[in-house]
C-alpha positions, -999 to +999 in steps of 0.1 A: +616+448-401+583+427-409+603+407-435+622+398-409+597+385-386+580+365-411+612+352-426+624+340-388+586+328-379+583+307-412+617+292-404+606+281-371+573+271-384+585+245-409+620+239-398+621+242-361+651+223-342+660+217-307+695+224-296+709+189-300+718+181-337+693+164-357+667+165-329+632+172-348+611+172-315+599+209-322+589+199-356+566+170-340+552+195-316+546+219-342+525+196-367+505+184-336+494+220-329+488+226-362+468+190-366+448+200-330+437+234-350+428+215-381+408+189-367+390+214-342+381+234-371+370+204-395+346+189-366+330+223-357+323+230-393+309+196-400+288+195-368+275+231-381+268+217-416+248+186-401+230+207-377+222+229-406+210+200-428+190+186-396+168+222-397+164+223-434+154+187-436+134+185-408+114+216-417+108+203-454+098+173-442+071+188-418+060+213-445+055+183-468+023+173-444+010+210-442+026+243-452+043+272-438+013+287-425-021+272-420-054+292-414-083+277-398-112+284-374-108+288-337-135+263-328-123+238-353-154+241-374-152+241-415-143+273-434-173+288-457-162+309-485-129+292-488-126+308-525-130+342-516-106+340-486-080+320-504-080+349-530-074+374-501-045+353-487-030+349-518-018+389-516-001+387-487+036+394-493+060+362-496+027+340-504+033+319-535+002+293-529-029+296-512-043+259-510-077+250-499-075+217-482-102+192-470-089+170-442-106+145-416-099+115-403-114+080-418-108+042-419-093+028-445-096-003-454-082-034-480-099-063-462-116-074-434-082-082-419-061-049-432-081-019-419-066+014-400-075+049-390-057+073-415-061+114-421-073+121-454-066+152-468-082+162-502-059+191-521-056+202-557-018+204-554+010+194-527+041+204-520+070+202-541+090+188-513+062+159-508+063+152-547+099+148-546+095+120-518+074+097-541+090+061-541+065+043-560+038+055-585+033+092-587+013+117-572-019+117-595-054+118-585-067+108-617-094+083-619-086+047-630-103+025-655-133+017-627-136+055-621-122+052-586-098+080-576-065+082-568-051+077-534-015+085-520-003+070-492+028+065-472+053+037-473+046+025-434+009+026-440+015+005-471+033-020-450+005-020-425-022-027-447-005-048-472-016-020-501+003-020-532+005+000-564-028-004-580-048-019-550-083-013-545-090+006-510-121+015-492-121+047-469-153+051-448-157+086-431-158+090-394-167+126-392-196+133-368-223+145-385-247+150-354-227+185-348-229+196-385-249+225-391-261+218-425-291+195-428-280+184-466-255+158-447-270+126-440-259+110-411-252+076-425-217+069-426-203+074-460-178+053-478-158+057-510-135+034-530-100+046-542-070+028-560-035+034-547-018+057-575+014+063-554+036+058-524+056+084-507+084+081-480+097+107-454+113+083-423+087+100-403+071+066-396+044+082-372+033+104-403+040+079-431+011+056-418-016+085-409-014+111-439-032+099-473-036+121-501-065+121-530-082+154-545-104+180-535-137+171-550-134+131-539-126+143-502-156+164-502-181+137-512-165+116-489-169+137-460-200+154-473-186+190-475-204+215-493-193+233-523-168+262-513-165+247-478-130+235-466-113+223-433-083+247-434-062+269-460-026+259-466-001+290-475+032+279-489+057+314-486+089+315-505+111+308-471+097+296-437+121+329-426+086+349-432+065+321-415+058+344-384+054+379-396+030+365-423+009+347-395+011+378-374-002+401-400-032+377-411-044+375-375-043+414-370-059+419-405-087+390-406-086+379-368-117+360-353-132+335-361-098+327-385-064+319-368-031+320-387-008+293-373+032+285-386+046+254-391+067+259-360+038+264-337+021+233-351+050+211-347+068+226-318+081+197-303+105+189-335+116+222-338+124+226-299+147+194-306+162+205-335+169+243-316+186+222-288+208+203-314+215+236-329+226+252-294+244+218-278+264+207-306+282+240-315+293+247-279+308+209-275+325+211-304+339+245-297+359+231-271+380+209-295+389+244-312+396+259-278+418+234-267+436+230-298+443+272-298+458+267-263+480+237-275+496+266-294+505+281-261+528+252-249+541+249-285+553+285-286+565+281-249+588+251-261+599+269-289+610+297-270+628+276-243+648+257-272+656+290-290+666+313-259+700+318-272+690+325-310+664+354-291+690+367-271+716+367-301+684+385-326+681+409-293+719+416-295+716+423-332+690+451-329+658+432-327+633+452-302+610+436-274+585+446-297+598+429-330+604+396-304+567+399-294+553+401-331+576+374-342+562+349-318+527+362-322+532+361-360+542+324-352+511+317-334+488+330-360+511+309-391+504+277-368+468+289-366+464+298-400+476+267-415+454+249-394+421+266-401+428+263-440+436+229-434+408+221-412+383+238-437+393+219-468+393+186-445+353+198-438+346+207-472+358+172-487+344+154-459+306+174-464+310+168-502+317+132-497+291+129-471+264+147-497+273+127-526+280+089-510+258+093-479+287+077-459+273+085-424+240+066-420+216+076-392+186+052-374+158+067-391+134+057-361+154+082-339+166+108-363+136+109-388+160+106-416+183+076-427+216+093-434+236+123-419+221+155-438+248+182-447+240+221-459+271+240-464+273+275-457+300+302-466+291+322-434+303+293-413+337+290-428+343+328-425+331+330-388+348+298-377+380+306-394+379+341-378+371+328-344+399+301-346+426+327-357+416+349-328+418+322-305+454+311-319+468+347-316+454+350-280+472+320-269+504+331-288+503+365-270+514+348-236+546+334-250+550+360-272+551+384-242+575+362-223+596+363-250+596+402-256+611+403-219+640+383-229+676+399-217+700+394-247+732+390-227+712+366-206+698+345-232+731+342-250+747+326-220+718+302-213+721+266-215 
């Protein structure tokens, strides 16, 4: 009997015709139902891939400016004994790198007309993500022939100050000296010359014009930090998923006066925006799948109406009401199955095209990136496919239930 149900359901799916000779209206309606599921599934998968891409891209860009976890002092003072603390932090699980950082505000000047406030970060190394965003030059802090250390700046800042590769720039420390405990520091402003060794671009205009990078010793000299003293320590983890647990462990073990904060806490406004996209977009797009699934209900009702006599004949030949029920339920699943497979293939193809050719541009000032990011997940394909099939089966169960109660004698006489 299962072969009979599959055979009839397959015939209805691929070659359903109305009662009038040559009438192919049912085929068109069936194709529309399949197309609805296809479009709904593809749209949902693409929206999930884009939202995942947004989340990953935003996270990577923000981590470029800092780290997964940042360890500072509660009151904003510098951290003394940074070497020992860094070594202690490297022992925590999932920590792949602990980088001491000296970070202070300064004035960067090219000429009397080109001057702006920046945040200079003195580091021994930066994240791989930031290194990959170099668009000119390279991440090299080595001194030039005149002994000036290298300075890596953002594209936006280079435009504001008309700075190009190799140009000389002077940084003036505006760090308040009166509040500093060390008597070795002079109260006079400190100035230091650099040359532009690299230019990066992240599409975060606000950060591209603010963050500049140099080596740790040059920053220590500019801001008059003592040896083994830093402003904070950046921790890079194997994955951002472990950021919260690592920060909690550090706060419990080390505690006051040090504080560990995750990238999600320091830049919560951006992650709140991403979370909103993750919540709203799939829900809205899911309505397409829901509508497409219930289109199957109308399609099966039309097929049932057109095939009432055939259903009666099948009943007269010995098909039980349960067999008729399974036949129409199977037909609904077939329509949904074909739509799901086609939708997933369509989504996969469009996603791969977007990843390779970036055919969907975005305004960088609004989305912090110039193309729609894509991150595919096999989990999404499985879940969306199963949910779509469940909705299709749910929609198909209504006409299948009605068809199972058709009386053979009345159905055969149906006009």
